[in-house]
N, C-alpha and C positions, 0 to 999 in steps of 0.2 A: 550440667548441659548449660551451655550459654546461647542467648537468643540476642539480636540486635533489634530493637525498637526504634523507629522514625519517627520524628515528629516534624508535621510540615505545617507552615505558618510563618508567623511572627511579624514583624514592622517592616515599613517600606518596601512594598513591592514582593513581599512573597521570597518563596525560596524554600528549601528545608535544612534542617538540623539534625545530625545523625546523635542519637544519644544510645550509648551501650549499656545493656542493662544484663547483668549476670543473675541468675538464679537457678535454685535447684529443683527439677520434674521429680515429685516422687511417683517409683513405680508402680505403687498400689495406693490408691485411697481409700484406707480401711474405714467404714461408717460404725461398724459396731464388731464386737466379739464377746459372747456368753458362752458360760457353761452351766447347764440344768440338770441336777438329778433327777432320773426319772425310773422309780423302781429300781433292778439291779444294774442300771445303764446311765452314763453321763451323756447327755447329746452336747454336740458343740454347735454353736450356729453363729454366721458372721457373713457380712457382706461388704462389696467393694462397690465404690462408686465409679471408679475408672481402673484401669490396669493398663502398665507399658510394659511390655515384654515381660509380662509373667510367667515362669515356669511353673510354679506350683506353691502348695502349703505343705509345711508338717507341723501337727499338732504335737507338742511335746508337753510333757506330765513331770512333775515333780511331787514329794512328798514334804520337802521342807524349804520349796519357793527357791532354792539354791541350784540344786543339781536337778537337771532337765533330761528326760529321755525321750526321742521321738517315738511316736506310737500310731500315728497315721500320714499317710500321705496322700494329699489332694491336688490333683492336676489343676493348674490355672486357665484361665483364658486366654492367654498370650497379650495381646493388645486389644482392648474394648474400651468404648465410653459409655457402655451401658451398665446400670446397677446389676451385680451378679450376686446373688444370694447362695451361700454353701451349708453344708451341713453333713457332720461325722458322729459317729458312734462310738465309745470307748464301752465295749463290751464286758470289760472285766476292769473297771475302776478301782483305786485305791480304798479302805476301808478310812473314814474319818475324814480329816481334813485334806485335801490336795489341791494341787495350783496346775493351771494350764495357761499355756502362750503359744501364739503361731510363728512360727519362723517361716518368711515368704522368701524365695529364690528368685532371681532373675535368670534368663535364658543364659547371660554371662557367668551366672555362678554366684553374683552378689547376694548377700543374705541381710534382711532386716527382721526385727522381732515386733510383736506386739507388746502391748502392757499384760501382764499375767491376770488370771482372774482365778478366785478362788472358790472352792466347791466343799462343802459340808454334808459328807453321807451319814446317814443316820447309823450307827454301828449296831445299835441294839435291835433293828428291824430284822428281825428273822420271822419269816412268813413258813407256815406248814398248810398245805391245801391238796385233797379237801381235807376237812377234818369236823367232823368223825370222816374216816376213811374204811374204804372197805378191800381196794385190792391194790391202786396204785397211788402212792404218796410222793409229791414233791415237795422238797424243803428248798428255799428260796432265802438269799442273803445271808450265804454262808462266809464268802470271803475267800481270798485265795490262799492256799494252803492250810488249810482248816481240816479237822478230823471230827466227823460226827459221829458221836455214838448214842445208842437208843438203849434205854432200859426199861424192861417190863414191868407190870404191876409189883412183884416181887423185888424190885431193884438190881434184876441180875442182869447184865449186859447181852444183848440179844444182836449188836450189831454194832461193828467199828468199821468206818468208811472213809479213806483219804478223800477229801473234796478236790475236785480239778477246776472249779469252776464258780459261777455266783449261785448254783442251783443243782439239786441231786435228786435223783427218780429213783424210789424203791419198791420194788414187787413186795408186798406185806399181805397179800390172802392169805398165806399160810399161818400168820400170827393168831394166837387165841385173842378173842375179844376182850379188851379191858382199856386201862389208862396207862399209856406210856409217857416215857420222858426222853425228848430228843436233845443231847447235848451237843454244843459247836464249840469246839477247843481250837482258838488260832492264837499262837503268841503267849500274852498275857492276859487274854479276853476270852473268858468263858460265858456262853450265853445259853439259856436253856427254853424250850416251850414242849407244852403237853400236848399227846395227840390221844386221840378217841380211836380206839380199834373197835368195828362193828362185829 
């Protein structure tokens, strides 16, 4: 975008001199972009100081910092001179280290990207609650495409279930009391947690 600035004044009776100044007006002035792991989710937070013809944002995620996939779309404010705060939630984040960035798109389709931020999620964080349990058991921190196996006090498998997200809910009221072991198998990662059935 080109703008013309006029300078008035000078020596010997006044007048004006026209000076042409070319500069680029950024479509969005991004104040910050952060990603915060919170339990089984990752919260994405960012803010803009100003927006010009901003159609919206895509939150993009990557496991290696090179190949990104869009996971969340957030509409922009169009044009505004006010500070605007945004928040999005990645409900099924990747285990371990992952990367996020923003893809901002203008109304004319032009796109710009933010710097990427890294998030380290604790892969070994496996929760079972309530523990001890009587009727309904929740196992959290499973991870995508993992298999949950539960073994009774004698070491016999009493349950095998494919995980479909970060949490699995089980009805265990019919299990005999005792010490059980839940094992989560995902890729090359195997984690286990002890359960007490009352």
